[in-house]
Structure formats: C-alpha cells, structure tokens
C-alpha positions in Angstrom: -21.9 -5.5 -14.4 -18.3 -5.9 -15.5 -17.7 -6.0 -19.2 -14.6 -6.6 -21.3 -11.2 -6.1 -19.8 -9.9 -2.7 -21.2 -6.3 -2.8 -20.1 -3.6 -3.9 -17.8 -0.2 -2.4 -16.9 2.8 -2.7 -14.6 5.0 0.0 -13.4 6.8 1.8 -10.6 6.0 4.4 -8.0 8.3 7.4 -8.9 7.5 9.9 -6.1 5.7 10.5 -2.9 5.2 13.6 -0.8 3.1 14.3 2.3 0.6 17.2 1.9 -0.7 19.3 4.8 -4.1 18.4 6.4 -5.7 19.2 9.7 -6.2 15.6 10.7 -4.9 12.2 9.5 -2.7 12.4 6.5 -2.7 13.1 2.8 -0.1 11.8 0.4 0.5 12.6 -3.3 1.9 9.7 -5.3 3.2 9.6 -8.9 3.9 6.5 -11.0 4.9 5.4 -14.5 3.8 2.2 -16.2 3.7 0.2 -19.4 0.9 -2.0 -20.7 -2.1 -2.2 -23.0 -5.3 -0.3 -23.3 -7.9 -1.6 -25.8 -5.2 -4.1 -26.9 -2.8 -1.3 -27.9 0.6 -1.2 -26.3 1.7 2.0 -24.6 3.0 3.7 -21.5 1.4 5.9 -18.9 2.1 8.4 -16.1 -0.3 9.3 -13.3 -0.5 11.2 -10.1 -3.0 10.7 -7.3 -3.7 12.0 -3.8 -4.7 9.6 -1.0 -6.3 10.9 2.1 -6.7 8.8 5.3 -10.1 8.2 6.7 -11.0 7.6 10.4 -11.6 3.8 9.8 -8.1 3.3 8.4 -9.1 3.2 4.8 -8.1 5.8 2.2 -9.9 7.9 -0.4 -7.9 8.7 -3.6 -8.3 10.9 -6.6 -6.0 11.0 -9.6 -5.3 11.8 -13.1 -3.0 10.7 -15.8 -2.2 10.0 -19.5 -1.8 6.8 -21.5 0.3 7.2 -24.7 0.4 4.6 -27.5 3.8 3.7 -28.9 3.1 5.9 -32.0 2.2 9.0 -29.9 -1.6 8.9 -29.6 -3.0 9.4 -26.2 -5.9 9.5 -23.8 -6.2 11.3 -20.5 -8.0 9.9 -17.5 -9.4 11.0 -14.2 -10.5 8.7 -11.4 -11.2 8.1 -7.8 -11.4 5.1 -5.5 -11.0 3.7 -2.0 -7.9 1.9 -0.7 -6.5 0.0 2.2 -3.1 -1.0 3.5 -2.6 -4.7 3.0 0.7 -5.4 4.9 4.3 -4.4 4.8 3.5 -1.0 3.2 1.5 -2.5 0.3 -1.7 -0.7 -0.8 -4.7 -1.9 -2.7 -7.3 0.4 -4.4 -10.6 -0.1 -6.2 -12.5 2.6 -8.1 -13.6 4.1 -11.3 -11.8 5.9 -14.2 -13.1 8.1 -17.0 -11.1 8.7 -20.2 -11.0 11.5 -22.8 -9.3 11.2 -26.2 -9.2 12.6 -29.7 -7.4 9.5 -30.9 -9.3 7.4 -33.4 -7.6 4.2 -32.0 -8.7 5.0 -28.5 -12.0 6.7 -29.3 -14.1 3.9 -27.7 -12.9 5.0 -24.3 -14.8 8.3 -24.5 -18.1 6.6 -23.9 -17.0 4.1 -21.3 -17.0 4.1 -17.5 -14.2 1.9 -16.3 -13.6 0.2 -13.0 -10.1 -0.6 -11.8 -7.9 -2.5 -9.4 -4.6 -0.8 -8.5 -2.0 -2.5 -6.4 1.3 -1.1 -5.0 3.7 -3.6 -3.3 6.1 -2.6 -0.5 8.9 -1.9 -3.1 6.7 0.5 -5.1 5.9 -1.8 -8.0 2.4 -1.1 -9.4 -0.1 -3.4 -11.2 -3.4 -2.1 -12.5 -6.3 -3.7 -14.4 -9.4 -2.1 -15.6 -12.7 -3.3 -17.1 -15.6 -1.7 -18.9 -18.5 -1.0 -16.5 -21.8 -1.9 -18.3 
C-alpha cells in the first residue's frame, strides 16, 4: 500500500552512453535534479543502466545521492521497469532504498520507497516517490 509522498524532483539528463551486450542494448544514463525529500529542499545526482528486454520493455538499476542545501546527504539504490512512450520519452516504475547518517533524513533508513521516473524527449526528468507500507 502506498504511504506518504516522500519527495519530488525535476532535472535534466546529463549523459548517455551505450554499453556492450550480446543481444539487445544497454544504456548508461546520468542525471541531475533539484527537489524535496521528506520536505527538505536539495539536489541530486544519479546514474542508472537500462537494458532492453525481448518484449520491448527495459529493466534498469541505479544509484545516486540526494544532498540537502546545508550539505547533509542520503545515498540510494534502486531498480525498476520502463518503457518507451513516444518521441524518445521513457517512463519507469520501481523501488528505491536509502541509506543516511543524517539526522534530518534518518527516517529514510527504514523505508522502502516506490517511484515514478519520467524522461521527456528533450532529456528533462521528473521523479516522484512514496513510502511503501
């Protein structure tokens, strides 16, 4: 069951590169964003790999960091499934797990989070995540 909204951010894809695989394709993508997490403003950077699957969907795994404006941070790791939605846009759904020593963000250590992550054809990103109860 979905719980409280944990955060939302908007940003930009900063890099892409194709990685070698035997079949299909695998792409590494990096992005930067700004938004809130637990109501605290901050910025993030992340990198994920996305691997094509035979049915046209993609499987992705990633990691990143969220930093508050005063320098406290949390790292995250996640995975999800995605699909192309037209014109080069991509839409993902999955789960993220956080780790932090920050007292402000400490509540993230015991939370499983589910996310929506969208990238439009111009590389603009929009993510939202919620506590998974």
